[in-house]
C-alpha positions in Angstrom: -143.2 -103.3 95.4 -143.9 -100.0 93.8 -145.3 -100.1 90.3 -143.9 -97.8 87.7 -145.5 -97.0 84.4 -142.4 -95.2 83.0 -139.5 -97.2 84.4 -138.1 -97.7 80.9 -137.0 -94.1 80.9 -134.7 -94.6 83.9 -134.4 -98.2 85.2 -132.2 -96.9 88.0 -135.2 -95.0 89.5 -137.2 -98.3 89.8 -134.2 -100.0 91.5 -133.7 -97.1 93.9 -137.3 -97.5 95.1 -136.9 -101.3 95.8 -136.0 -100.9 99.4 -139.2 -99.5 100.9 -139.2 -98.2 104.5 -140.9 -100.4 107.1 -142.5 -97.5 109.0 -146.0 -97.0 107.7 -145.8 -93.2 107.5 -142.4 -93.3 105.8 -143.6 -96.0 103.4 -146.6 -93.8 102.4 -144.3 -90.8 101.8 -141.9 -93.1 99.9 -144.7 -94.1 97.5 -145.6 -90.4 97.1 -142.0 -89.7 96.0 -142.1 -92.7 93.6 -145.3 -91.4 92.0 -143.7 -87.9 91.5 -140.6 -89.5 89.9 -142.8 -91.8 87.7 -144.9 -88.8 86.6 -141.7 -86.8 85.8 -140.4 -89.8 83.8 -143.7 -89.9 81.9 -143.3 -86.2 81.0 -139.8 -87.0 79.8 -141.0 -90.0 77.8 -143.6 -87.8 76.1 -141.0 -85.2 75.3 -138.8 -87.9 73.7 -141.7 -89.0 71.6 -142.4 -85.5 70.4 -138.7 -84.6 70.1 -138.8 -81.6 72.5 -140.2 -80.4 75.8 -142.2 -77.2 76.1 -141.5 -74.8 78.9 -144.8 -75.7 80.5 -144.0 -79.4 80.5 -140.5 -78.6 81.8 -142.1 -76.6 84.7 -144.4 -79.6 85.4 -141.4 -81.9 85.3 -139.4 -79.8 87.7 -142.4 -79.6 90.1 -142.5 -83.4 90.3 -138.8 -83.7 90.6 -138.6 -81.1 93.4 -141.5 -82.6 95.3 -139.9 -86.1 95.1 -136.5 -84.7 96.2 -138.1 -82.9 99.1 -139.8 -86.1 100.3 -136.7 -88.2 99.8 -134.6 -85.6 101.7 -137.1 -85.7 104.6 -136.8 -89.5 104.7 -133.0 -89.2 104.6 -132.6 -91.2 101.4 -132.1 -88.6 98.7 -128.4 -89.6 98.3 -129.8 -93.0 97.1 -131.6 -91.2 94.3 -128.8 -89.4 92.5 -130.3 -90.2 89.1 -132.8 -87.4 89.7 -130.4 -84.6 89.4 -127.6 -86.5 87.6 -129.7 -88.2 84.9 -133.3 -87.0 84.6 -132.8 -83.3 85.0 -130.0 -83.1 82.4 -132.1 -85.0 79.9 -135.0 -82.7 80.4 -132.8 -79.7 79.9 -131.5 -81.2 76.6 -135.1 -81.6 75.4 -136.3 -78.2 76.5 -137.6 -76.2 73.5 -136.2 -72.7 74.1 -137.9 -71.3 71.0 -141.1 -70.7 73.0 -139.4 -69.0 75.9 -139.6 -65.2 76.0 -137.4 -63.0 78.2 -140.4 -60.6 78.5 -142.6 -63.5 79.7 -140.1 -64.5 82.3 -139.5 -60.9 83.4 -143.2 -60.3 83.9 -143.3 -62.9 86.6 -141.1 -60.6 88.8 -142.8 -57.3 87.9 -143.9 -55.4 91.0 -141.7 -57.3 93.4 -140.2 -54.8 95.7 -136.4 -55.1 96.1 -136.0 -57.5 93.3 -132.7 -57.3 91.4 -133.5 -53.8 90.0 -135.1 -52.4 93.1 -138.5 -50.9 93.3 -140.1 -48.0 91.5 -140.1 -46.0 94.7 -136.3 -45.5 94.7 
C-alpha cells in the first residue's frame, strides 16, 4: 500500500492508488505517480494554510500533476484518476495569487522565439 502524507487534501487520490499493478516495472512507475500526486497535494495544503498560492508554487504544482498524469497515461489508468484535473487543478487555480503575475514577466519567456504569435524581428 502506498503511503500518502497529504491524503487529507483529496481522499479520492489515496483510493485511486489502492489497486497497484502486479508487474514490477509498472508498480515502480505507479509509486512515482503517487509521489507526484502527494507532493502536489502538499503544495495545495500549504496554499490553503497560507490562503493563496504563488505563481512559483503553482508552477511546481502543475509540474507534479503533469508528471503524474503522464505516468498514469502510459500505464493506461489515467481515467481512474479524474480527481487530478477535476478536483486538484481547479482548487489550485482558485488559490492562485494573481497579484504577483506580470504580463511583462510572462511575455519575456517568449522573447526571441522565431515565429511565435507575433512573428520574428526579421519580417
